C-alpha positions as CSV (number, residue, x, y, z in Angstrom):
1,M,30.6,-53.8,-10.3
2,L,33.1,-54.8,-13.0
3,L,33.2,-58.4,-11.6
4,T,29.4,-58.6,-12.0
5,L,29.6,-57.4,-15.6
6,A,32.5,-59.8,-16.3
7,A,30.6,-62.9,-15.0
8,P,28.9,-63.8,-18.4
9,Y,32.3,-63.8,-20.1
10,R,34.3,-65.7,-17.5
11,L,35.1,-68.5,-20.0
12,A,36.6,-66.2,-22.5
13,L,38.4,-64.3,-19.8
14,A,39.7,-67.5,-18.3
15,V,41.0,-68.6,-21.7
16,G,42.6,-65.2,-22.3
17,L,44.3,-65.2,-18.9
18,I,45.6,-68.7,-19.5
19,L,47.1,-67.5,-22.8
20,M,48.6,-64.6,-21.0
21,L,50.1,-66.9,-18.3
22,C,51.5,-69.1,-21.1
23,E,53.1,-66.0,-22.7
24,S,54.5,-65.1,-19.2
25,A,55.9,-68.6,-18.9
26,A,57.5,-68.3,-22.4
27,L,59.0,-65.0,-21.2
28,L,60.6,-66.7,-18.2
29,V,62.3,-69.3,-20.4
30,M,64.1,-66.5,-22.3
31,P,66.6,-65.6,-19.6
32,W,67.5,-69.3,-19.0
33,L,68.0,-69.6,-22.8
34,G,70.2,-66.5,-22.7
35,G,72.4,-68.0,-20.0
36,R,72.5,-71.3,-21.9
37,L,73.7,-69.4,-25.0
38,A,76.4,-67.6,-23.0
39,E,77.5,-70.9,-21.6
40,T,77.6,-72.6,-25.0
41,F,79.5,-69.7,-26.5
42,L,82.2,-69.9,-23.8
43,E,82.4,-73.7,-24.2
44,E,82.8,-73.3,-28.0
45,R,85.6,-70.9,-27.4
46,A,87.2,-73.5,-25.1
47,G,86.5,-76.3,-27.6
48,S,84.4,-78.3,-25.2
49,S,80.8,-77.5,-26.4
50,T,78.3,-80.3,-26.0
51,I,75.5,-78.6,-28.0
52,N,75.4,-76.8,-31.3
53,I,74.9,-73.1,-30.7
54,Q,72.8,-72.9,-33.9
55,V,70.2,-75.2,-32.2
56,L,69.9,-72.7,-29.3
57,F,69.4,-69.8,-31.7
58,L,66.7,-71.8,-33.5
59,G,65.1,-72.5,-30.1
60,A,65.2,-68.8,-29.3
61,L,63.6,-68.0,-32.6
62,A,60.9,-70.6,-32.1
63,L,60.2,-69.3,-28.6
64,F,59.8,-65.7,-30.0
65,A,57.3,-67.1,-32.5
66,V,55.3,-68.9,-29.8
67,Q,55.2,-65.7,-27.8
68,A,54.0,-63.7,-30.8
69,V,51.2,-66.2,-31.4
70,L,50.2,-66.2,-27.8
71,K,50.2,-62.4,-27.6
72,F,48.1,-62.1,-30.8
73,S,45.6,-64.7,-29.5
74,N,45.1,-63.0,-26.1
75,I,45.0,-59.5,-27.5
76,Y,42.3,-60.6,-30.0
77,L,40.3,-62.6,-27.5
78,L,40.6,-60.3,-24.5
79,G,40.2,-57.2,-26.6
80,G,36.8,-58.4,-28.0
81,T,35.7,-59.5,-24.5
82,T,36.6,-56.2,-22.8
83,T,34.9,-54.3,-25.5
84,R,31.8,-56.3,-24.8
85,I,32.1,-55.8,-21.1
86,L,32.4,-52.1,-21.5
87,A,29.4,-52.0,-23.9
88,D,27.4,-53.8,-21.2
89,L,28.7,-51.2,-18.7
90,K,27.5,-48.4,-20.9
91,I,24.1,-50.0,-21.4
92,R,23.8,-50.7,-17.7
93,I,24.6,-47.0,-16.9
94,Y,22.2,-45.8,-19.6
95,D,19.4,-48.0,-18.5
96,H,19.8,-47.0,-14.9
97,L,19.9,-43.3,-15.7
98,Q,16.8,-43.7,-17.7
99,A,15.1,-45.5,-14.8
100,L,15.9,-42.8,-12.3
101,P,13.1,-40.5,-11.1
102,L,13.0,-37.0,-12.5
103,A,14.3,-35.6,-9.2
104,F,17.7,-37.0,-10.2
105,S,17.9,-34.9,-13.4
106,H,16.5,-31.9,-11.6
107,R,19.4,-31.7,-9.2
108,R,22.1,-32.7,-11.7
109,R,23.4,-31.0,-14.8
110,H,22.6,-32.9,-18.0
111,G,26.1,-32.6,-19.3
112,D,27.5,-34.1,-16.0
113,T,25.2,-37.1,-16.5
114,L,26.4,-37.4,-20.1
115,A,30.0,-37.4,-18.9
116,L,29.3,-40.7,-17.1
117,L,28.6,-42.4,-20.4
118,T,31.5,-40.8,-22.2
119,H,34.6,-39.7,-20.2
120,D,34.1,-41.9,-17.2
121,V,33.4,-45.0,-19.1
122,Y,36.4,-44.2,-21.4
123,V,38.7,-43.9,-18.4
124,V,37.5,-47.3,-17.0
125,S,37.9,-48.8,-20.5
126,D,41.5,-47.6,-20.7
127,Y,42.2,-49.0,-17.3
128,I,40.7,-52.5,-18.0
129,S,42.3,-53.0,-21.4
130,G,45.7,-51.5,-20.5
131,T,46.2,-52.4,-16.8
132,A,43.7,-54.6,-14.9
133,L,43.8,-57.7,-17.1
134,A,47.6,-57.7,-17.1
135,A,47.8,-57.7,-13.3
136,L,47.6,-61.5,-12.8
137,P,50.1,-62.4,-15.6
138,L,52.4,-59.6,-14.3
139,F,52.3,-61.0,-10.8
140,F,53.0,-64.5,-12.2
141,T,56.0,-63.2,-14.2
142,V,57.5,-61.2,-11.4
143,S,57.0,-64.0,-8.9
144,G,58.4,-66.6,-11.3
145,A,61.4,-64.4,-12.1
146,L,62.2,-63.8,-8.5
147,A,61.9,-67.5,-7.6
148,L,64.4,-68.3,-10.5
149,M,66.7,-65.5,-9.4
150,F,66.8,-67.0,-5.8
151,R,67.6,-70.4,-7.3
152,I,70.6,-68.9,-9.1
153,D,71.9,-66.7,-6.2
154,S,69.9,-66.0,-3.1
155,L,72.1,-63.1,-1.9
156,L,71.6,-61.1,-5.2
157,A,67.9,-62.1,-5.4
158,M,67.4,-60.7,-1.9
159,F,68.4,-57.2,-3.0
160,A,66.1,-57.5,-6.0
161,A,63.2,-58.5,-3.7
162,I,63.9,-55.6,-1.3
163,T,62.9,-53.2,-4.1
164,I,59.2,-54.4,-4.0
165,P,58.3,-53.2,-0.5
166,L,60.3,-50.0,-1.2
167,L,58.3,-49.4,-4.3
168,Y,55.0,-50.2,-2.4
169,L,55.9,-47.5,0.2
170,L,56.8,-45.0,-2.5
171,L,53.4,-45.6,-4.3
172,K,51.5,-45.3,-1.0
173,V,53.1,-42.0,-0.2
174,F,52.4,-40.5,-3.6
175,G,49.0,-42.2,-3.8
176,R,47.7,-40.1,-0.8
177,R,48.0,-37.0,-2.9
178,M,47.1,-38.5,-6.3
179,R,43.8,-40.2,-5.3
180,P,41.8,-37.0,-4.4
181,L,43.3,-35.2,-7.4
182,A,42.2,-37.9,-9.7
183,R,38.6,-37.8,-8.4
184,Q,38.5,-34.0,-8.6
185,L,39.9,-34.1,-12.1
186,Q,37.1,-36.4,-13.1
187,E,34.5,-34.0,-11.6
188,E,36.1,-31.0,-13.5
189,H,36.1,-32.9,-16.8
190,A,32.4,-33.6,-16.2
191,I,31.7,-29.9,-15.6
192,A,33.5,-29.0,-18.8
193,I,31.4,-31.5,-20.8
194,A,28.2,-30.1,-19.1
195,I,29.1,-26.5,-20.0
196,A,29.8,-27.5,-23.6
197,E,26.6,-29.5,-23.9
198,E,24.5,-26.8,-22.3
199,N,25.9,-24.0,-24.5
200,L,25.6,-25.9,-27.7
201,S,22.0,-26.8,-27.0
202,L,21.2,-23.1,-26.1
203,L,23.2,-21.7,-29.1
204,P,20.2,-19.6,-30.4
205,A,19.9,-17.8,-27.0
206,I,23.6,-17.2,-26.8
207,K,23.6,-15.7,-30.3
208,T,20.5,-13.7,-29.6
209,F,22.0,-12.1,-26.5
210,T,25.4,-11.8,-28.1
211,R,27.0,-13.8,-25.3
212,E,29.4,-15.8,-27.5
213,Q,32.5,-14.2,-26.0
214,Q,31.3,-14.6,-22.4
215,E,30.3,-18.3,-22.8
216,S,33.5,-19.0,-24.6
217,Q,35.4,-17.5,-21.7
218,R,33.3,-19.5,-19.2
219,Y,34.2,-22.7,-21.1
220,R,37.9,-21.6,-21.4
221,N,38.0,-21.0,-17.6
222,Q,36.7,-24.5,-16.9
223,I,39.2,-26.0,-19.3
224,E,42.0,-24.0,-17.5
225,R,40.8,-25.6,-14.2
226,V,41.1,-29.0,-15.8
227,V,44.6,-28.1,-17.1
228,S,45.7,-26.8,-13.7
229,L,44.6,-30.0,-11.9
230,S,46.2,-32.1,-14.7
231,A,49.5,-30.1,-14.1
232,K,49.3,-30.9,-10.3
233,E,48.7,-34.6,-11.1
234,R,51.4,-34.6,-13.7
235,A,53.9,-33.1,-11.2
236,I,53.2,-36.0,-8.8
237,H,53.4,-38.5,-11.6
238,A,56.7,-36.9,-12.8
239,A,58.2,-37.2,-9.3
240,L,56.9,-40.8,-8.9
241,G,58.4,-42.0,-12.2
242,P,62.0,-41.1,-11.5
243,G,61.6,-42.3,-7.9
244,V,60.6,-45.7,-9.1
245,Q,63.5,-45.7,-11.6
246,L,66.0,-44.6,-8.9
247,V,65.0,-47.5,-6.6
248,T,65.2,-50.0,-9.5
249,A,68.6,-48.6,-10.7
250,A,70.0,-48.6,-7.2
251,A,69.1,-52.3,-6.8
252,V,70.7,-53.1,-10.2
253,V,74.0,-51.3,-9.2
254,V,74.1,-53.1,-5.8
255,M,73.5,-56.5,-7.5
256,L,76.3,-55.8,-10.1
257,W,78.7,-54.8,-7.3
258,L,77.9,-58.0,-5.4
259,A,78.0,-60.1,-8.5
260,Q,81.6,-59.2,-9.3
261,G,82.6,-60.6,-5.8
262,Q,80.5,-63.7,-6.4
263,I,82.2,-64.4,-9.7
264,G,85.6,-63.7,-8.1
265,D,84.8,-66.3,-5.4
266,E,83.5,-68.6,-8.1
267,A,80.2,-68.8,-6.4
268,L,78.6,-67.5,-9.6
269,T,79.4,-68.2,-13.2
270,V,79.2,-65.8,-16.1
271,P,76.3,-67.7,-17.8
272,Q,74.4,-67.6,-14.4
273,L,75.0,-63.9,-14.2
274,V,73.7,-63.4,-17.7
275,S,70.5,-65.4,-16.8
276,F,70.2,-63.5,-13.5
277,L,70.5,-60.1,-15.2
278,L,68.0,-61.0,-17.8
279,Y,65.6,-62.1,-15.1
280,A,66.2,-58.8,-13.4
281,Q,65.3,-57.1,-16.6
282,V,62.1,-59.1,-16.8
283,I,61.2,-57.6,-13.3
284,A,62.5,-54.1,-14.0
285,R,60.5,-53.6,-17.2
286,P,57.0,-53.6,-15.5
287,M,58.5,-51.8,-12.4
288,A,59.6,-48.9,-14.6
289,G,56.0,-48.5,-15.8
290,L,54.6,-48.6,-12.2
291,A,54.1,-44.8,-12.1
292,D,52.0,-44.9,-15.3
293,V,50.0,-47.9,-14.1
294,Y,49.4,-46.3,-10.7
295,G,48.2,-43.1,-12.4
296,R,45.7,-45.0,-14.6
297,T,44.5,-46.9,-11.5
298,Q,43.8,-43.7,-9.6
299,H,41.9,-42.2,-12.6
300,A,39.9,-45.4,-12.9
301,R,39.1,-45.3,-9.2
302,G,37.8,-41.8,-9.6
303,A,35.7,-42.7,-12.6
304,L,34.4,-45.9,-10.9
305,S,33.5,-43.9,-7.9
306,R,31.3,-41.5,-10.0
307,L,29.7,-44.5,-11.8
308,A,29.0,-46.3,-8.6
309,S,27.5,-43.2,-7.1
310,A,25.1,-42.9,-10.0
311,L,24.2,-46.6,-9.9
312,A,23.5,-46.3,-6.1
313,E,20.7,-43.8,-6.9
314,E,17.3,-45.4,-6.2
315,P,15.5,-46.0,-9.5
316,E,11.8,-45.8,-10.1
317,P,9.9,-49.1,-9.6
318,S,10.3,-51.5,-12.5
319,W,7.9,-50.8,-15.3
320,H,6.0,-54.0,-14.7
321,A,6.2,-53.9,-10.9
322,G,2.8,-53.8,-9.3
323,K,-0.5,-55.1,-10.7
324,R,-1.5,-54.5,-14.2
325,M,-4.1,-51.8,-14.7
326,G,-7.0,-52.8,-17.0
327,K,-8.6,-50.4,-19.5
328,I,-9.1,-47.1,-17.8
329,N,-12.5,-45.4,-17.8
330,G,-11.1,-42.2,-16.5
331,N,-12.4,-41.4,-13.0
332,I,-9.6,-39.6,-11.2
333,E,-9.5,-38.7,-7.5
334,F,-6.8,-36.9,-5.5
335,R,-7.2,-37.5,-1.8
336,S,-5.4,-35.2,0.6
337,V,-2.3,-35.1,-1.7
338,T,0.7,-33.1,-0.5
339,F,3.9,-32.7,-2.4
340,A,7.0,-30.5,-2.1
341,Y,10.2,-30.4,-4.2
342,P,13.4,-30.8,-2.2
343,G,14.3,-27.7,-0.2
344,R,11.2,-25.8,-1.2
345,E,7.8,-25.0,0.2
346,P,4.9,-27.5,-0.6
347,A,3.7,-27.1,-4.2
348,L,0.5,-28.9,-3.2
349,K,-1.2,-28.8,0.2
350,C,-3.8,-31.5,1.0
351,L,-5.2,-31.4,-2.5
352,D,-8.7,-33.0,-2.8
353,L,-10.0,-33.3,-6.4
354,S,-12.5,-35.6,-8.1
355,I,-12.8,-35.8,-11.9
356,A,-15.5,-37.9,-13.5
357,A,-14.8,-40.0,-16.5
358,G,-15.2,-38.0,-19.8
359,E,-15.0,-34.7,-17.9
360,T,-12.8,-31.9,-18.9
361,I,-11.4,-29.8,-16.1
362,A,-9.2,-26.8,-16.4
363,I,-6.6,-25.7,-13.8
364,I,-5.5,-22.1,-13.8
365,G,-3.1,-20.1,-11.6
366,P,0.1,-18.1,-11.6
367,N,3.4,-19.5,-12.9
368,G,5.0,-21.8,-10.3
369,A,1.7,-22.5,-8.5
370,G,2.0,-26.3,-9.0
371,K,-0.3,-26.8,-12.0
372,S,2.1,-29.1,-13.9
373,T,2.9,-30.9,-10.7
374,V,-0.6,-32.2,-10.6
375,A,-0.1,-33.8,-14.0
376,H,3.3,-35.2,-13.0
377,L,1.8,-36.8,-9.9
378,L,-0.9,-38.3,-12.0
379,M,1.7,-40.0,-14.2
380,R,3.8,-40.9,-11.2
381,L,6.8,-38.9,-12.4
382,H,6.9,-37.8,-8.8
383,E,5.4,-39.5,-5.8
384,P,3.2,-37.6,-3.2
385,A,4.7,-37.0,0.2
386,K,1.2,-37.6,1.7
387,G,-2.1,-38.7,0.4
388,S,-3.1,-41.0,-2.5
389,I,-4.3,-40.7,-6.1
390,F,-6.9,-43.1,-7.5
391,I,-8.0,-43.9,-11.0
392,D,-11.3,-45.8,-11.3
393,G,-11.0,-46.5,-7.5
394,V,-7.5,-48.0,-7.8
395,D,-4.5,-46.5,-6.0
396,I,-2.1,-45.7,-8.7
397,A,0.8,-46.4,-6.3
398,T,-0.1,-50.1,-6.5
399,V,-0.1,-50.5,-10.3
400,S,2.7,-50.9,-12.8
401,L,4.1,-47.7,-14.4
402,H,3.7,-49.2,-17.8
403,S,0.0,-50.0,-17.5
404,L,-0.6,-46.5,-16.1
405,R,1.5,-44.3,-18.4
406,S,0.5,-46.2,-21.5
407,Q,-3.1,-45.0,-21.0
408,I,-2.3,-41.3,-20.4
409,G,-1.6,-38.9,-23.3
410,V,0.4,-35.7,-22.7
411,V,0.9,-32.5,-24.7
412,P,3.4,-30.5,-22.8
413,Q,4.1,-26.8,-23.0
414,H,7.7,-27.4,-23.9
415,V,7.4,-30.0,-26.7
416,L,9.8,-32.8,-26.7
417,L,10.6,-34.0,-30.2
418,F,13.3,-36.3,-31.6
419,N,15.7,-35.8,-34.4
420,A,13.7,-38.1,-36.7
421,S,11.0,-37.9,-39.4
422,V,7.5,-36.4,-38.8
423,R,6.0,-39.8,-39.0
424,D,8.5,-41.3,-36.4
425,N,7.7,-38.5,-34.0
426,I,3.9,-39.0,-34.3
427,A,4.2,-42.8,-34.0
428,Y,6.6,-42.6,-31.0
429,G,4.1,-43.6,-28.4
430,R,2.5,-46.5,-30.3
431,P,4.4,-49.5,-31.8
432,E,4.1,-50.0,-35.5
433,P,1.0,-48.0,-36.4
434,T,-0.3,-48.0,-40.0
435,Q,0.1,-44.9,-42.1
436,D,-3.7,-44.4,-42.0
437,D,-3.5,-44.3,-38.2
438,V,-0.7,-41.8,-38.3
439,E,-2.6,-39.5,-40.8
440,T,-5.8,-39.8,-38.8
441,A,-4.1,-38.6,-35.7
442,A,-2.4,-35.8,-37.6
443,R,-5.8,-34.7,-39.1
444,S,-7.4,-34.7,-35.6
445,A,-4.6,-32.4,-34.5
446,R,-4.9,-30.1,-37.5
447,A,-1.4,-31.1,-38.6
448,H,-1.9,-33.0,-41.8
449,D,-2.1,-29.9,-44.1
450,F,1.2,-28.4,-43.0
451,I,2.9,-31.8,-43.0
452,M,2.0,-32.4,-46.7
453,Q,3.6,-29.1,-47.5
454,L,6.9,-30.2,-46.1
455,P,9.6,-31.3,-48.7
456,Q,9.1,-35.0,-47.9
457,G,5.8,-35.0,-46.3
458,Y,5.6,-37.4,-43.3
459,Q,9.2,-38.6,-44.0
460,T,10.6,-35.1,-43.6
461,P,13.4,-35.0,-40.9
462,I,12.5,-32.2,-38.4
463,G,16.0,-31.7,-36.9
464,D,17.3,-31.8,-33.3
465,R,14.3,-31.2,-31.0
466,G,12.2,-30.2,-34.0
467,V,14.1,-27.0,-34.8
468,R,12.9,-27.1,-38.4
469,L,9.3,-26.6,-37.4
470,S,7.6,-23.6,-35.9
471,G,6.4,-23.6,-32.3
472,G,2.8,-24.1,-33.3
473,Q,3.7,-27.0,-35.7
474,Q,5.7,-28.7,-32.9
475,Q,2.6,-28.4,-30.7
476,R,0.4,-30.0,-33.3
477,L,2.8,-32.9,-33.7
478,A,2.8,-33.3,-29.9
479,L,-1.0,-33.5,-29.9
480,A,-1.1,-35.9,-32.9
481,R,1.4,-38.1,-31.0
482,A,-0.8,-38.1,-27.9
483,L,-3.9,-38.8,-29.9
484,L,-2.4,-41.8,-31.7
485,K,-2.2,-43.6,-28.4
486,D,-5.9,-43.1,-28.1
487,P,-5.6,-42.5,-24.3
488,P,-8.5,-42.5,-21.9
489,I,-6.9,-39.6,-20.1
490,L,-5.4,-36.7,-21.9
491,I,-3.3,-33.9,-20.3
492,L,-2.9,-30.6,-22.2
493,D,-0.3,-28.7,-20.3
494,E,-0.3,-25.1,-21.7
495,A,-0.8,-26.7,-25.1
496,T,-1.7,-23.4,-26.8
497,A,1.2,-21.4,-25.3
498,M,3.0,-21.3,-28.7
499,F,0.0,-20.2,-30.8
500,D,-1.1,-16.8,-31.9
501,P,-4.9,-16.1,-31.4
502,E,-5.8,-17.4,-34.8
503,G,-3.7,-20.5,-34.4
504,E,-5.1,-21.1,-30.9
505,R,-8.7,-20.8,-32.2
506,E,-8.0,-23.3,-35.0
507,F,-6.2,-25.6,-32.6
508,L,-9.0,-25.5,-30.0
509,Q,-11.6,-26.2,-32.8
510,G,-9.7,-29.3,-33.6
511,C,-9.6,-30.3,-30.0
512,V,-13.4,-30.3,-29.6
513,D,-13.8,-33.7,-31.3
514,V,-10.8,-35.3,-29.8
515,L,-11.8,-34.4,-26.2
516,R,-15.0,-36.3,-26.4
517,Q,-15.2,-39.5,-24.4
518,R,-11.9,-38.8,-22.7
519,T,-11.0,-37.4,-19.3
520,V,-9.1,-34.2,-19.9
521,L,-6.8,-32.3,-17.6
522,L,-6.4,-28.8,-19.1
523,I,-3.6,-26.7,-17.6
524,T,-3.7,-23.2,-19.0
525,H,-3.7,-19.5,-18.4
526,R,-5.3,-18.6,-21.8
527,P,-9.0,-17.6,-21.5
528,A,-9.9,-19.1,-24.9
529,S,-8.9,-22.6,-23.7
530,L,-11.3,-22.4,-20.7
531,A,-14.3,-22.6,-23.1
532,L,-13.5,-26.3,-23.5
533,A,-13.7,-27.0,-19.7
534,D,-16.7,-28.4,-17.8
535,R,-15.2,-27.1,-14.6
536,V,-12.4,-24.6,-13.8
537,F,-10.2,-24.7,-10.7
538,K,-7.6,-22.2,-9.5
539,L,-4.3,-23.3,-7.9
540,D,-2.4,-20.8,-5.8
541,N,0.1,-21.2,-3.0
542,G,-0.5,-25.0,-3.1
543,I,-4.2,-24.7,-2.5
544,M,-6.9,-25.5,-5.1
545,T,-10.2,-23.8,-5.2
546,S,-13.1,-23.7,-7.6
547,A,-13.0,-20.8,-10.2
548,D,-16.4,-21.4,-11.9
């Protein structure tokens, strides 16, 4: 997944990695220069120096400067590139989540889905910027240092090389316990985010039922689970770190013990020993951080596993997949349609229903009878298990979602409004309408008068989910938004549920004109709304019958 996202930036990544390799090469020169300085210092003490030690100091200073420039360049270049890759990852995850069918959101907590875009992406970001990109230069540095150590003294270098398989075994042993913990920790973090998001969105209900203390305790308990898992992971990490250091330190002690014998036998000079030990330090520095690197890697694997799992979910067909549906007249036909939600009894059983263009039909029935399911199937928010749905004789399963949904207007029972202005909410379903178009739709929905009484009229912000408006005002905005689309098919799903009798009467009077020349699916349990219908059907236990 990450390789696919990185493909558009391969040139920048290649240049950045080359700069990192150059920095590693400069780092490998340092121990040689240290040995040369030691050799020149001893020669000066003996009065036989062939080179001015000041030149070597200037050379070391110049090498440090080159390293600094290379580090700045690769941090700047790779930092910007990784930021762009992670932005693409967020966009890809968001676009995919948005393209998933409603069934995905029905079986998953909203906060858990939100955690994919926040916590999981952050963990991956931390891993890429701090670990993954440094892997190749690190391998080059360690390999180069080992090769140069073998060139100086193969016996000492062998003991340095032995530490690598030992460290690998150590990481493998600890990794067996750390991997499942890392994945579980990601899941528990996601649950904590889900609880917080849910509680903050339902704050009025929590306050109304005086459940603040209980919900606070529920969140606290979840955070404690996260802390408990973190403590277990930290214990493994704490044991791994000293283990790595112990192996590294033991190798250094053995090398020093052997080195004294090598010097005594004149098989190794002091300058060579200085270079050798500096190369050993080059290797030891990244080895000492292996525990932290490994921990980050396991966290990233857990996060990537969750992201990959979400991306593996089958999305809806592409908006433009299928043939384009022309202008709809509004003839609707359900032919033997059966549908069931996962793990539940069928909500609809062999539904046969024909609606003529321009006709208003009402569907009544008890809560949970499947009334809204009929509307969802018509918009292809769900797909029927059996049977087909036709509009103007065309099977809607064969047409593009965009050309279908753009010609259906919906006023849901639970109004969905955005934290934007009144005008922006009304204009949401139609790109760049004129102000006259917006006001005409508002007047048709009997919303214009109350809008003009708001502090900034049509530019008044309505708050998160429209909290600054009453339920009836929200319903009128939803109707105005649907009417602005001028849809051939209009669905009113319990559209008067938020009104008192007087408000309902006024709302329905406003609907008389707007329902003309449209096919209307009226889902209701309010008797007053039935007066608008040409025919009335009752849905109960998945079976639809005439109620006229």
